[in-house]
Every structure is written in C-alpha cells, then in structure tokens.
C-alpha positions as CSV (number, residue, x, y, z in Angstrom):
1,X,0.1,-0.1,-0.1
2,X,1.2,3.4,-0.7
3,X,1.8,5.9,1.9
4,X,-0.9,8.3,0.3
5,X,-3.5,5.6,0.4
6,X,-2.6,4.7,4.0
7,X,-2.9,8.6,4.9
8,X,-6.2,8.7,3.2
9,X,-7.6,5.6,5.3
10,X,-6.1,7.1,8.3
11,X,-7.7,10.6,7.8
12,X,-11.1,9.2,7.0
13,X,-11.1,7.2,10.2
14,X,-10.3,3.6,9.2
15,X,-8.3,1.2,11.0
16,X,-4.9,1.1,9.6
17,X,-3.1,-1.1,12.4
18,X,-3.3,-4.2,10.2
19,X,-1.0,-2.1,8.0
20,X,1.4,-1.5,10.3
21,X,4.3,-3.7,12.1
22,X,3.8,-2.5,15.5
23,X,6.7,-4.8,16.6
24,X,9.2,-2.6,15.3
25,X,7.3,0.8,16.2
26,X,9.1,3.3,18.0
27,X,8.5,6.6,19.6
28,X,10.8,9.5,18.9
29,X,12.7,10.9,21.8
30,X,11.7,8.3,24.4
31,X,14.9,6.6,24.9
32,X,16.1,7.3,28.3
33,X,19.2,9.4,29.1
34,X,20.9,9.5,32.4
35,X,21.2,12.8,34.3
36,X,22.7,13.2,37.6
37,X,20.9,15.7,40.3
38,X,22.3,16.4,43.7
39,X,19.4,16.7,46.5
40,X,19.7,17.9,50.1
41,X,19.6,15.1,52.6
42,X,16.3,16.3,53.7
43,X,14.7,16.1,50.3
44,X,15.9,12.6,49.8
45,X,14.4,11.8,53.0
46,X,11.1,13.3,52.1
47,X,11.2,11.5,48.5
48,X,11.8,8.1,50.3
49,X,9.0,8.4,53.0
50,X,6.4,9.4,49.9
51,X,8.0,6.6,47.7
52,X,7.3,4.1,50.4
53,X,4.0,5.2,51.0
54,X,2.9,4.9,47.5
55,X,4.8,1.6,47.0
56,X,7.1,3.0,44.1
57,X,10.8,3.7,43.8
58,X,12.5,7.0,44.6
59,X,13.2,7.1,40.7
60,X,9.7,6.6,39.7
61,X,8.3,9.3,42.0
62,X,10.9,11.9,40.6
63,X,9.9,11.1,37.2
64,X,6.1,11.1,37.8
65,X,6.2,14.2,39.5
66,X,8.6,16.2,36.9
67,X,6.4,14.6,34.2
68,X,3.3,16.3,36.0
69,X,5.1,19.5,36.3
70,X,6.0,19.9,32.6
71,X,2.6,18.5,31.5
72,X,0.7,21.2,33.7
73,X,3.0,23.7,32.3
74,X,1.9,23.3,28.7
75,X,-1.8,23.0,29.8
C-alpha cells in the first residue's frame, strides 16, 4: 500500500493497524538519558518516605512528579 493511500484511510478514521508492523514501532525522543541531580539530605528523606507510602521507587516518583509539572506547564 502506498503512503498516500494509508494516509487517506487514516484521515477517514479507518483502522490501519493491520498495515503496520507494531513490533518495530518506536516513539521518537523516548529513549532514556541519564542525568545526575544532587538533592539535599532532607529532600531525599522526604522523597523516600513518599515513595514508600506509594509503594514505588524514588526514581519513579521523581519521574512522575517532573512529568506532571512539565505537563501542567503546557496545559
């Protein structure tokens, strides 16, 4: 199928998933990149308490909170 035909079907609201190889699909700019951030001890303690309360890791709670803040900024 040509790209213009696929685009047309998509624009018309048709299901095009059978024409896609979803096993090889990738999102752009989603690959993880490592950063180092220094936090004061009191902040680490507070993060750990909240992470324990929620049953998640410190890294997870930091990611979620930063993501929420960035999403709200663009809303």
